[in-house]
GULUM-995279 format. One record per residue: residue number from 1; residue in one letter; chain; x, y, z of N, C-alpha, C in turn. Coordinates in steps of 0.001 Angstrom, whole numbers, plus 500000, padded with zeros to 6 digits. Each point is the difference from the previous one (the first is absolute). Layout:
% GULUM-995279
+------+------+-------+--------+--------+--------+--------+--------+--------+--------+--------+--------+
| resi | resn | chain |   n_c1 |   n_c2 |   n_c3 |  ca_c1 |  ca_c2 |  ca_c3 |   c_c1 |   c_c2 |   c_c3 |
+------+------+-------+--------+--------+--------+--------+--------+--------+--------+--------+--------+
|  NUM |    A |     A |      X |      Y |      Z |      X |      Y |      Z |      X |      Y |      Z |
...
+------+------+-------+--------+--------+--------+--------+--------+--------+--------+--------+--------+
***
This chain:
% GULUM-995279
+------+------+-------+--------+--------+--------+--------+--------+--------+--------+--------+--------+
| resi | resn | chain |   n_c1 |   n_c2 |   n_c3 |  ca_c1 |  ca_c2 |  ca_c3 |   c_c1 |   c_c2 |   c_c3 |
+------+------+-------+--------+--------+--------+--------+--------+--------+--------+--------+--------+
|    1 |    M |     A | 144411 | 874475 | 224130 | 498881 | 500867 | 499594 | 498935 | 499168 | 499288 |
|    2 |    Q |     A | 498764 | 500079 | 500424 | 498891 | 499243 | 499402 | 499436 | 500765 | 498800 |
|    3 |    I |     A | 500061 | 499320 | 498814 | 499542 | 500645 | 498768 | 498493 | 499885 | 499847 |
|    4 |    F |     A | 499466 | 498774 | 500235 | 498575 | 499765 | 499793 | 499243 | 500026 | 501321 |
|    5 |    H |     A | 498797 | 500424 | 499936 | 499138 | 500048 | 501172 | 499700 | 498561 | 500440 |
|    6 |    P |     A | 499877 | 499725 | 501291 | 499723 | 498639 | 500493 | 498751 | 499365 | 499374 |
|    7 |    S |     A | 499049 | 500817 | 499622 | 498774 | 499450 | 499400 | 500253 | 499355 | 498646 |
|    8 |    T |     A | 501171 | 500301 | 499411 | 500325 | 499423 | 498688 | 500030 | 498475 | 500060 |
|    9 |    N |     A | 500485 | 499461 | 501101 | 500050 | 498541 | 500145 | 498601 | 499401 | 499930 |
|   10 |    T |     A | 499080 | 500633 | 500712 | 498612 | 499507 | 499995 | 499392 | 500104 | 498612 |
|   11 |    I |     A | 500216 | 501137 | 499345 | 499463 | 500202 | 498647 | 500578 | 498972 | 499026 |
|   12 |    S |     A | 501285 | 499712 | 500139 | 500651 | 499021 | 499120 | 499385 | 498617 | 500168 |
|   13 |    K |     A | 499760 | 499617 | 501264 | 499399 | 498687 | 500255 | 498612 | 499903 | 499386 |
|   14 |    F |     A | 499204 | 501048 | 500215 | 498652 | 500007 | 499429 | 500053 | 499964 | 498471 |
|   15 |    S |     A | 500973 | 500692 | 499419 | 500117 | 500042 | 498543 | 500324 | 498618 | 499438 |
|   16 |    I |     A | 500935 | 499318 | 500673 | 500406 | 498662 | 499543 | 498842 | 499027 | 500104 |
|   17 |    F |     A | 499367 | 499960 | 501184 | 498878 | 499085 | 500183 | 498829 | 500377 | 499100 |
|   18 |    G |     A | 499789 | 501315 | 499827 | 498924 | 500450 | 499118 | 500228 | 499558 | 498567 |
|   19 |    A |     A | 501245 | 500090 | 499539 | 500325 | 499574 | 498639 | 499766 | 498502 | 499828 |
|   20 |    L |     A | 500358 | 499237 | 501041 | 499777 | 498556 | 499939 | 498515 | 499662 | 499921 |
|   21 |    F |     A | 499210 | 500699 | 500824 | 498547 | 499763 | 499983 | 499391 | 500403 | 498659 |
|   22 |    I |     A | 500463 | 501108 | 499442 | 499489 | 500454 | 498698 | 500344 | 498994 | 498910 |
|   23 |    A |     A | 501256 | 499501 | 500022 | 500436 | 499017 | 499004 | 499173 | 498714 | 500119 |
|   24 |    A |     A | 499796 | 499568 | 501260 | 499202 | 498786 | 500217 | 498561 | 500204 | 499557 |
|   25 |    G |     A | 499475 | 501197 | 500287 | 498630 | 500310 | 499591 | 499842 | 500022 | 498491 |
|   26 |    M |     A | 500989 | 500563 | 499323 | 499944 | 500037 | 498542 | 500108 | 498594 | 499416 |
|   27 |    G |     A | 500842 | 499168 | 500619 | 500118 | 498612 | 499543 | 498697 | 499250 | 500168 |
|   28 |    W |     A | 499362 | 500192 | 501162 | 498710 | 499350 | 500265 | 498935 | 500487 | 499020 |
|   29 |    A |     A | 499967 | 501301 | 499741 | 499010 | 500570 | 499084 | 500191 | 499464 | 498586 |
|   30 |    T |     A | 501263 | 499878 | 499583 | 500295 | 499455 | 498669 | 499563 | 498551 | 499910 |
|   31 |    F |     A | 500299 | 499228 | 501040 | 499612 | 498583 | 500054 | 498493 | 499842 | 499895 |
|   32 |    E |     A | 499258 | 500793 | 500771 | 498548 | 499904 | 499998 | 499403 | 500470 | 498672 |
|   33 |    T |     A | 500613 | 501033 | 499423 | 499493 | 500529 | 498733 | 500126 | 498979 | 498882 |
|   34 |    T |     A | 501145 | 499310 | 499940 | 500212 | 499021 | 498933 | 499050 | 498817 | 500111 |
|   35 |    R |     A | 499405 | 499798 | 501170 | 499064 | 498902 | 500202 | 498554 | 500475 | 500094 |
|   36 |    S |     A | 499805 | 501273 | 499767 | 498646 | 500542 | 500050 | 499288 | 499768 | 498668 |
|   37 |    S |     A | 498689 | 500099 | 500018 | 499218 | 499801 | 498771 | 500318 | 501070 | 498962 |
|   38 |    Y |     A | 500545 | 501127 | 500438 | 500384 | 501065 | 499062 | 501068 | 499507 | 499031 |
|   39 |    I |     A | 500906 | 499148 | 500501 | 501071 | 499447 | 499170 | 499617 | 498632 | 499442 |
|   40 |    T |     A | 499484 | 499113 | 500855 | 499710 | 498626 | 499578 | 498689 | 499892 | 499214 |
|   41 |    E |     A | 499116 | 500991 | 500173 | 498680 | 500017 | 499355 | 499107 | 498855 | 500472 |
|   42 |    V |     A | 500300 | 499457 | 501169 | 499142 | 498967 | 500577 | 498647 | 500608 | 500366 |
|   43 |    G |     A | 498942 | 499378 | 499548 | 498652 | 500470 | 500297 | 499530 | 501166 | 499156 |
|   44 |    V |     A | 500820 | 500431 | 499042 | 499636 | 501128 | 499144 | 499445 | 499466 | 498682 |
|   45 |    A |     A | 498735 | 500237 | 499746 | 499371 | 499529 | 498764 | 500574 | 500754 | 498803 |
|   46 |    R |     A | 500398 | 499274 | 498969 | 500595 | 500616 | 498824 | 498920 | 500334 | 498976 |
|   47 |    E |     A | 500074 | 501193 | 499449 | 499074 | 500378 | 498933 | 500393 | 499276 | 498715 |
|   48 |    Q |     A | 499007 | 499529 | 499276 | 500224 | 499253 | 498776 | 499243 | 500660 | 498842 |
|   49 |    P |     A | 500366 | 499673 | 498755 | 499267 | 500543 | 498850 | 498515 | 499653 | 500046 |
|   50 |    V |     A | 499701 | 498834 | 500599 | 498617 | 499567 | 500229 | 499908 | 499563 | 501458 |
|   51 |    P |     A | 499011 | 500478 | 500757 | 499904 | 499650 | 501429 | 499558 | 498548 | 500201 |
|   52 |    F |     A | 500927 | 499087 | 499766 | 499696 | 498572 | 500098 | 499834 | 499582 | 501457 |
|   53 |    S |     A | 498926 | 499265 | 500290 | 499712 | 499564 | 501363 | 500186 | 498493 | 500120 |
|   54 |    H |     A | 501024 | 499587 | 500726 | 500163 | 498576 | 500286 | 498848 | 499496 | 500879 |
|   55 |    K |     A | 499536 | 500861 | 500895 | 498899 | 499592 | 500887 | 498778 | 499584 | 499179 |
|   56 |    H |     A | 499673 | 500770 | 498989 | 498838 | 499686 | 499155 | 500237 | 498733 | 499179 |
|   57 |    H |     A | 501164 | 499904 | 499378 | 500261 | 498892 | 499089 | 500308 | 498685 | 500722 |
|   58 |    V |     A | 500700 | 500080 | 501135 | 500390 | 498777 | 500708 | 498943 | 499595 | 501021 |
|   59 |    Q |     A | 499716 | 500900 | 500924 | 499040 | 499668 | 501059 | 498564 | 500022 | 499493 |
|   60 |    G |     A | 499691 | 501002 | 499176 | 498627 | 500135 | 499526 | 499613 | 498985 | 498950 |
|   61 |    I |     A | 500831 | 499867 | 498961 | 499673 | 499113 | 498879 | 500624 | 498619 | 500155 |
|   62 |    G |     A | 501112 | 499928 | 500709 | 500637 | 498706 | 500232 | 501016 | 499610 | 498939 |
|   63 |    I |     A | 500594 | 500973 | 499341 | 501000 | 499698 | 498976 | 501305 | 499555 | 500666 |
|   64 |    D |     A | 500550 | 498898 | 499517 | 501258 | 499470 | 500531 | 501171 | 500877 | 499558 |
|   65 |    C |     A | 501013 | 500126 | 500873 | 501174 | 500820 | 499697 | 500601 | 499647 | 498642 |
|   66 |    R |     A | 500026 | 498694 | 499687 | 500698 | 499530 | 498809 | 499271 | 500319 | 498703 |
|   67 |    Y |     A | 498756 | 500433 | 500084 | 499292 | 500374 | 498772 | 500653 | 501231 | 499366 |
|   68 |    C |     A | 500453 | 500908 | 500847 | 500671 | 501214 | 499507 | 501517 | 499864 | 500049 |
|   69 |    H |     A | 500497 | 499464 | 501110 | 501451 | 499858 | 500165 | 500400 | 498598 | 499534 |
|   70 |    T |     A | 500038 | 499844 | 498703 | 500087 | 498670 | 499385 | 501355 | 499313 | 500168 |
|   71 |    T |     A | 501052 | 500745 | 500228 | 501334 | 499392 | 500037 | 500559 | 499824 | 501406 |
|   72 |    V |     A | 499183 | 500265 | 501004 | 500512 | 500014 | 501377 | 500513 | 498637 | 500449 |
|   73 |    E |     A | 499513 | 498909 | 499399 | 500410 | 498660 | 500418 | 501256 | 499500 | 499294 |
|   74 |    N |     A | 500376 | 500634 | 498887 | 501134 | 499469 | 499243 | 500982 | 501069 | 499538 |
|   75 |    S |     A | 499899 | 501200 | 500541 | 500882 | 501074 | 499573 | 500432 | 500833 | 501205 |
|   76 |    S |     A | 501084 | 500739 | 499814 | 500446 | 500891 | 501069 | 499054 | 501178 | 500172 |
|   77 |    F |     A | 499231 | 500295 | 498962 | 499082 | 501146 | 500007 | 498558 | 499494 | 500024 |
|   78 |    A |     A | 499178 | 500580 | 500857 | 498614 | 499530 | 500128 | 499189 | 500256 | 498751 |
|   79 |    G |     A | 500400 | 501002 | 499216 | 499279 | 500291 | 498763 | 498941 | 501067 | 500176 |
|   80 |    V |     A | 500002 | 500968 | 499115 | 498952 | 501017 | 499964 | 499040 | 499615 | 498889 |
|   81 |    P |     A | 498714 | 499896 | 500287 | 499060 | 499512 | 498986 | 499925 | 500925 | 498792 |
|   82 |    P |     A | 499976 | 499432 | 498801 | 499789 | 500825 | 498810 | 498573 | 500526 | 499989 |
|   83 |    T |     A | 499763 | 501048 | 499233 | 498668 | 500593 | 499948 | 498952 | 498994 | 499530 |
|   84 |    K |     A | 500419 | 499046 | 499167 | 499062 | 498970 | 499512 | 499369 | 499251 | 501169 |
|   85 |    T |     A | 500765 | 499780 | 501071 | 499455 | 499310 | 501175 | 498866 | 500808 | 500609 |
|   86 |    C |     A | 500186 | 501312 | 500088 | 498944 | 500867 | 500536 | 498768 | 499963 | 499096 |
|   87 |    M |     A | 500249 | 500032 | 498692 | 498901 | 500075 | 499031 | 499245 | 498691 | 499867 |
|   88 |    N |     A | 500567 | 498908 | 500496 | 499249 | 498739 | 499994 | 498664 | 500176 | 500716 |
|   89 |    C |     A | 500002 | 500815 | 501040 | 498762 | 500287 | 500724 | 499397 | 501335 | 499581 |
|   90 |    H |     A | 500855 | 501004 | 499896 | 499490 | 501358 | 499841 | 499581 | 500359 | 498579 |
|   91 |    A |     A | 500117 | 499051 | 499082 | 499374 | 500194 | 498694 | 498480 | 499897 | 500141 |
|   92 |    Q |     A | 499566 | 499339 | 501102 | 498572 | 499818 | 500249 | 499535 | 500708 | 501274 |
|   93 |    I |     A | 500856 | 500030 | 501000 | 499639 | 500550 | 501313 | 500585 | 501395 | 500150 |
|   94 |    W |     A | 499170 | 500983 | 500359 | 500426 | 501397 | 500112 | 500704 | 500456 | 498713 |
|   95 |    A |     A | 499470 | 499543 | 498891 | 500645 | 500246 | 498708 | 500013 | 501469 | 499605 |
|   96 |    D |     A | 499107 | 500797 | 500566 | 499941 | 501419 | 499651 | 500417 | 500913 | 501142 |
|   97 |    S |     A | 500573 | 499436 | 501047 | 500380 | 500797 | 501170 | 501121 | 500983 | 499647 |
|   98 |    P |     A | 499820 | 501283 | 500285 | 501075 | 500982 | 499753 | 501282 | 499661 | 500756 |
|   99 |    M |     A | 499854 | 499421 | 501179 | 501172 | 499656 | 500807 | 500901 | 498988 | 499285 |
|  100 |    L |     A | 499396 | 499156 | 499161 | 500753 | 498948 | 499319 | 500435 | 500392 | 498590 |
|  101 |    E |     A | 499837 | 501264 | 499644 | 500423 | 500433 | 498663 | 501496 | 499779 | 499761 |
|  102 |    P |     A | 500879 | 500211 | 500996 | 501414 | 499696 | 499760 | 500243 | 498545 | 499623 |
|  103 |    V |     A | 499184 | 499095 | 500547 | 500129 | 498581 | 499659 | 499569 | 499765 | 498555 |
|  104 |    R |     A | 498858 | 500556 | 499631 | 499519 | 499826 | 498624 | 500947 | 500652 | 499003 |
|  105 |    S |     A | 500520 | 501167 | 500359 | 500939 | 500702 | 499130 | 501265 | 499183 | 499815 |
|  106 |    S |     A | 500492 | 499411 | 501083 | 501189 | 499149 | 499930 | 499777 | 498820 | 499070 |
|  107 |    F |     A | 498808 | 499427 | 500082 | 499677 | 498839 | 499164 | 499872 | 500399 | 498524 |
|  108 |    R |     A | 499338 | 501115 | 499748 | 499820 | 500457 | 498615 | 501338 | 500336 | 499346 |
|  109 |    E |     A | 500878 | 500616 | 500754 | 501267 | 500477 | 499447 | 501128 | 498987 | 500148 |
|  110 |    D |     A | 499684 | 498836 | 500573 | 501012 | 498965 | 500212 | 501204 | 500586 | 500752 |
|  111 |    R |     A | 499681 | 500696 | 501096 | 501013 | 500689 | 500793 | 499808 | 499623 | 501459 |
|  112 |    S |     A | 501084 | 499628 | 500640 | 499916 | 499560 | 501391 | 499637 | 501152 | 500935 |
|  113 |    I |     A | 499241 | 499676 | 501033 | 499715 | 500970 | 501048 | 501239 | 500125 | 500886 |
|  114 |    E |     A | 500385 | 501204 | 500325 | 501200 | 500226 | 500802 | 499655 | 499947 | 501496 |
|  115 |    W |     A | 499853 | 498767 | 500508 | 499706 | 499807 | 501411 | 501209 | 500405 | 500845 |
|  116 |    I |     A | 499750 | 500454 | 501198 | 501053 | 500403 | 500931 | 500318 | 498832 | 500926 |
|  117 |    R |     A | 501273 | 499590 | 500024 | 500388 | 498893 | 500873 | 499792 | 500385 | 501460 |
|  118 |    V |     A | 499383 | 499111 | 500752 | 499773 | 500227 | 501428 | 501078 | 499306 | 500823 |
|  119 |    N |     A | 500230 | 498730 | 499700 | 501041 | 499237 | 500688 | 501180 | 499827 | 499048 |
|  120 |    D |     A | 501047 | 500752 | 500255 | 501133 | 500024 | 499085 | 501291 | 500015 | 500801 |
|  121 |    V |     A | 500748 | 498901 | 499940 | 501266 | 499951 | 500735 | 501062 | 500803 | 499255 |
|  122 |    A |     A | 501061 | 500336 | 500697 | 501077 | 500788 | 499397 | 500638 | 499247 | 498831 |
|  123 |    D |     A | 500586 | 500731 | 499084 | 500591 | 499400 | 498805 | 501144 | 499047 | 500326 |
|  124 |    F |     A | 500641 | 500190 | 501152 | 501128 | 499132 | 500349 | 499565 | 498743 | 500758 |
|  125 |    V |     A | 498694 | 499766 | 500064 | 499468 | 498828 | 500701 | 499355 | 499044 | 498997 |
|  126 |    Y |     A | 500373 | 498735 | 500065 | 499382 | 498972 | 499158 | 498863 | 499351 | 500777 |
|  127 |    F |     A | 498826 | 499954 | 499388 | 498851 | 499363 | 500644 | 499259 | 499152 | 498972 |
|  128 |    N |     A | 499624 | 498802 | 500401 | 499302 | 499082 | 499110 | 498679 | 499560 | 500633 |
|  129 |    H |     A | 498888 | 500359 | 499357 | 498693 | 499612 | 500542 | 499815 | 498492 | 500020 |
|  130 |    S |     A | 500403 | 499339 | 498926 | 499668 | 498579 | 499836 | 500565 | 499136 | 501125 |
|  131 |    I |     A | 501239 | 500256 | 500423 | 500584 | 499155 | 501042 | 499286 | 500201 | 501323 |
|  132 |    H |     A | 499556 | 501212 | 500286 | 499270 | 500257 | 501240 | 498637 | 499306 | 499986 |
|  133 |    V |     A | 499334 | 500012 | 498842 | 498712 | 499310 | 499879 | 500188 | 498502 | 500183 |
|  134 |    K |     A | 501039 | 499443 | 499378 | 500259 | 498561 | 500099 | 500349 | 499571 | 501419 |
|  135 |    K |     A | 500556 | 500904 | 500778 | 500391 | 499673 | 501367 | 498897 | 500289 | 501013 |
|  136 |    G |     A | 498831 | 500445 | 499530 | 498877 | 500179 | 500913 | 499889 | 501353 | 500658 |
|  137 |    V |     A | 500507 | 501044 | 499348 | 499839 | 501360 | 500525 | 498740 | 500598 | 499383 |
|  138 |    G |     A | 499025 | 500309 | 500815 | 498722 | 500507 | 499514 | 500091 | 501418 | 499465 |
|  139 |    C |     A | 499124 | 500323 | 499075 | 499944 | 501365 | 499455 | 499847 | 501027 | 501129 |
|  140 |    E |     A | 499131 | 499678 | 500928 | 499673 | 500933 | 501081 | 501185 | 500240 | 500935 |
|  141 |    T |     A | 500896 | 499014 | 500097 | 501157 | 500126 | 500883 | 500832 | 501223 | 499641 |
|  142 |    C |     A | 500169 | 500246 | 498713 | 500802 | 501140 | 499551 | 499141 | 501199 | 499616 |
|  143 |    H |     A | 498895 | 499732 | 499322 | 499200 | 501091 | 499445 | 498876 | 500469 | 500904 |
|  144 |    G |     A | 499793 | 499307 | 501124 | 498948 | 500410 | 500912 | 498622 | 499590 | 499511 |
|  145 |    P |     A | 498949 | 500474 | 500656 | 498622 | 499620 | 499623 | 499548 | 500725 | 498727 |
|  146 |    V |     A | 500565 | 499588 | 498884 | 499703 | 500655 | 498724 | 498503 | 499957 | 499694 |
|  147 |    D |     A | 499339 | 498929 | 500444 | 498575 | 499859 | 499722 | 499151 | 501034 | 500745 |
|  148 |    E |     A | 500624 | 500765 | 500877 | 499273 | 501044 | 500739 | 500422 | 501405 | 499566 |
|  149 |    M |     A | 500786 | 500091 | 498938 | 500532 | 501288 | 499566 | 499200 | 500589 | 498845 |
|  150 |    P |     A | 499235 | 501069 | 500236 | 499287 | 500655 | 498896 | 500985 | 500665 | 499038 |
|  151 |    L |     A | 501105 | 500493 | 500519 | 501149 | 500440 | 499209 | 501224 | 499339 | 500632 |
|  152 |    T |     A | 500919 | 499567 | 499175 | 501098 | 499185 | 500514 | 501083 | 500840 | 500666 |
|  153 |    W |     A | 500468 | 499518 | 501144 | 501107 | 500633 | 500693 | 501034 | 498948 | 500372 |
|  154 |    R |     A | 501182 | 500462 | 500358 | 501079 | 499110 | 500435 | 499777 | 499655 | 501463 |
|  155 |    Q |     A | 500006 | 498723 | 500298 | 499729 | 499541 | 501356 | 501268 | 499941 | 500859 |
|  156 |    N |     A | 501129 | 499701 | 499371 | 501247 | 499821 | 500739 | 501113 | 500880 | 499423 |
|  157 |    T |     A | 501034 | 500232 | 500785 | 501051 | 500933 | 499607 | 500837 | 499513 | 498832 |
|  158 |    L |     A | 500136 | 498680 | 499843 | 500897 | 499378 | 499021 | 501471 | 500250 | 500354 |
|  159 |    H |     A | 500259 | 500420 | 501228 | 501369 | 500162 | 500460 | 500645 | 498625 | 500190 |
|  160 |    M |     A | 501323 | 499970 | 499960 | 500729 | 498744 | 500142 | 499681 | 499314 | 501334 |
|  161 |    Q |     A | 499862 | 500781 | 501055 | 499691 | 499433 | 501307 | 498683 | 499223 | 499970 |
|  162 |    W |     A | 499021 | 500535 | 499266 | 498702 | 499335 | 499882 | 500139 | 498675 | 499249 |
|  163 |    C |     A | 500778 | 499988 | 498921 | 500220 | 498770 | 499235 | 500725 | 498953 | 500848 |
|  164 |    L |     A | 501017 | 500445 | 500720 | 500803 | 499072 | 500794 | 499213 | 499372 | 501139 |
|  165 |    D |     A | 499001 | 500682 | 500491 | 499180 | 499442 | 501073 | 499369 | 498692 | 499554 |
|  166 |    C |     A | 499553 | 499961 | 498755 | 499403 | 498775 | 499447 | 501077 | 498997 | 499598 |
|  167 |    H |     A | 501086 | 500484 | 499414 | 501064 | 499104 | 499563 | 500664 | 499290 | 501172 |
|  168 |    R |     A | 500022 | 500649 | 501144 | 500620 | 499392 | 501179 | 499053 | 499029 | 500711 |
|  169 |    Q |     A | 498695 | 500304 | 499965 | 499011 | 499144 | 500665 | 498811 | 499745 | 499077 |
|  170 |    P |     A | 500214 | 499275 | 498906 | 498903 | 499756 | 499053 | 498824 | 499247 | 500603 |
|  171 |    E |     A | 500251 | 499226 | 501047 | 498922 | 499231 | 500616 | 498903 | 500894 | 500581 |
|  172 |    K |     A | 500312 | 501266 | 500247 | 499011 | 500929 | 500542 | 499000 | 500461 | 498941 |
|  173 |    Y |     A | 500365 | 499830 | 498718 | 499208 | 500633 | 498953 | 499446 | 499057 | 498927 |
|  174 |    V |     A | 500641 | 498872 | 499761 | 499564 | 499148 | 498890 | 498636 | 499361 | 500286 |
|  175 |    R |     A | 499324 | 499695 | 498925 | 498693 | 499352 | 500088 | 499943 | 498884 | 498954 |
|  176 |    P |     A | 499003 | 499121 | 500036 | 499885 | 498973 | 498959 | 499901 | 500641 | 498613 |
|  177 |    R |     A | 500618 | 499385 | 499017 | 500038 | 500570 | 498655 | 498613 | 500288 | 499447 |
|  178 |    E |     A | 499060 | 499113 | 500306 | 498646 | 500183 | 499469 | 499286 | 501201 | 500625 |
|  179 |    K |     A | 500592 | 500592 | 501035 | 499399 | 501151 | 500667 | 500715 | 501320 | 499674 |
|  180 |    V |     A | 500994 | 499960 | 499113 | 500785 | 501193 | 499688 | 499124 | 501142 | 499511 |
|  181 |    F |     A | 499001 | 499676 | 499153 | 499159 | 501037 | 499405 | 498674 | 500180 | 500737 |
|  182 |    D |     A | 499873 | 499350 | 501146 | 498767 | 500072 | 500792 | 500056 | 501234 | 500906 |
|  183 |    M |     A | 499246 | 501028 | 499636 | 500032 | 501249 | 500764 | 499237 | 499899 | 501319 |
|  184 |    S |     A | 499260 | 498924 | 500192 | 499268 | 499822 | 501255 | 500740 | 499065 | 500961 |
|  185 |    Y |     A | 501205 | 499633 | 499659 | 500783 | 499068 | 500816 | 500277 | 500594 | 501378 |
|  186 |    Q |     A | 499786 | 499191 | 501020 | 500254 | 500423 | 501377 | 501223 | 499261 | 500535 |
|  187 |    V |     A | 500941 | 500743 | 500552 | 501193 | 499373 | 500571 | 499582 | 499110 | 501166 |
|  188 |    P |     A | 500327 | 498698 | 499962 | 499549 | 499093 | 501065 | 500750 | 500214 | 501303 |
|  189 |    A |     A | 499407 | 499524 | 501074 | 500618 | 500150 | 501321 | 501321 | 499237 | 500080 |
|  190 |    N |     A | 500106 | 498919 | 499240 | 501225 | 499180 | 500011 | 500917 | 500353 | 498828 |
|  191 |    Q |     A | 500048 | 501288 | 499643 | 500782 | 500427 | 498829 | 501452 | 499539 | 500053 |
|  192 |    M |     A | 500650 | 500115 | 501141 | 501409 | 499625 | 500088 | 500194 | 498513 | 499734 |
|  193 |    E |     A | 499112 | 499180 | 500539 | 500085 | 498553 | 499764 | 499736 | 499682 | 498525 |
|  194 |    L |     A | 498936 | 500599 | 499453 | 499681 | 499808 | 498588 | 501111 | 500558 | 499120 |
|  195 |    G |     A | 500517 | 501175 | 500375 | 501053 | 500636 | 499226 | 501242 | 499137 | 499909 |
|  196 |    R |     A | 500412 | 499406 | 501108 | 501186 | 499132 | 499986 | 499780 | 498792 | 499102 |
|  197 |    E |     A | 498768 | 499475 | 500015 | 499662 | 498864 | 499133 | 500070 | 500400 | 498523 |
|  198 |    L |     A | 499476 | 501198 | 499680 | 500004 | 500468 | 498618 | 501413 | 500345 | 499541 |
|  199 |    V |     A | 500806 | 500563 | 500888 | 501386 | 500322 | 499666 | 500738 | 498728 | 499582 |
|  200 |    A |     A | 499757 | 498910 | 500724 | 500638 | 498726 | 499667 | 499412 | 499423 | 498708 |
|  201 |    R |     A | 498683 | 500064 | 499853 | 499338 | 499416 | 498827 | 500355 | 500730 | 498714 |
|  202 |    Y |     A | 500062 | 501334 | 500069 | 500291 | 500797 | 498806 | 501495 | 500262 | 499811 |
|  203 |    K |     A | 500802 | 499399 | 500891 | 501466 | 500146 | 499917 | 500413 | 501484 | 499985 |
|  204 |    I |     A | 499462 | 500742 | 500952 | 500305 | 501431 | 500108 | 501298 | 500186 | 500776 |
|  205 |    R |     A | 500917 | 500722 | 499398 | 501256 | 500323 | 500664 | 499972 | 501445 | 500504 |
|  206 |    K |     A | 500650 | 500231 | 501107 | 500031 | 501345 | 500571 | 501058 | 500827 | 499269 |
|  207 |    Q |     A | 499566 | 500623 | 498901 | 500906 | 500723 | 499131 | 500295 | 501399 | 500567 |
|  208 |    T |     A | 501172 | 500154 | 500567 | 500371 | 501294 | 500571 | 501303 | 500553 | 499408 |
|  209 |    S |     A | 500570 | 499296 | 499047 | 501224 | 500492 | 499359 | 499698 | 501233 | 499157 |
|  210 |    C |     A | 500907 | 500958 | 500006 | 499805 | 501244 | 499243 | 499750 | 499719 | 498519 |
|  211 |    S |     A | 500699 | 498985 | 499456 | 499934 | 499730 | 498562 | 498646 | 499454 | 499555 |
|  212 |    V |     A | 499160 | 499580 | 500938 | 498677 | 499504 | 499629 | 499161 | 501110 | 499362 |
|  213 |    C |     A | 500074 | 501180 | 500562 | 499195 | 501128 | 499491 | 500844 | 501034 | 499251 |
|  214 |    H |     A | 501244 | 500146 | 500387 | 500868 | 500998 | 499359 | 500951 | 499289 | 499040 |
|  215 |    R |     A | 499574 | 499922 | 498730 | 500769 | 499232 | 499009 | 500692 | 500911 | 499017 |
+------+------+-------+--------+--------+--------+--------+--------+--------+--------+--------+--------+
***
């Protein structure tokens, strides 16, 4: 005696395959979402207490990165400029601008401005700016064309895969040390040849061990 209708077999097959497709679709959607700008914030300009424009200060006025980020060459942290650095100019320039009142207030009250970090790796990741600068990794390589940003945004995901791409093939990215802070630097046509030469000259090792970043 047949208990189930013959169509049950067909329905069962469709159900199984349908469940597999749904599971695969959900996996794909999750994968894409975690790499979307909604999660990574790539290309999303961050609001700050003061709308600081790198484009104006770097490209327009020509201020060197190290004038504000004073510790980037010898510390793991690039350094956030104290308000005194801002007031070196703004005590005279735009001294009465309402937009800059938070800066003046910070200076008067000897209180730091609470800037919002744009490029911030996870707490379980160790990152040192100074070693990357010494090995010829340009500011723009990681931070993008900061000199063109009226408001600063994250240029890259900061995911492990992105870091490993450079760690595995540093010759694709390194530049002469004297060009690290040059925002107008153009990658030469012979980058791979130059990169291999710089890798040897700067004694760059292809650091891919987990313990290099996860300490």
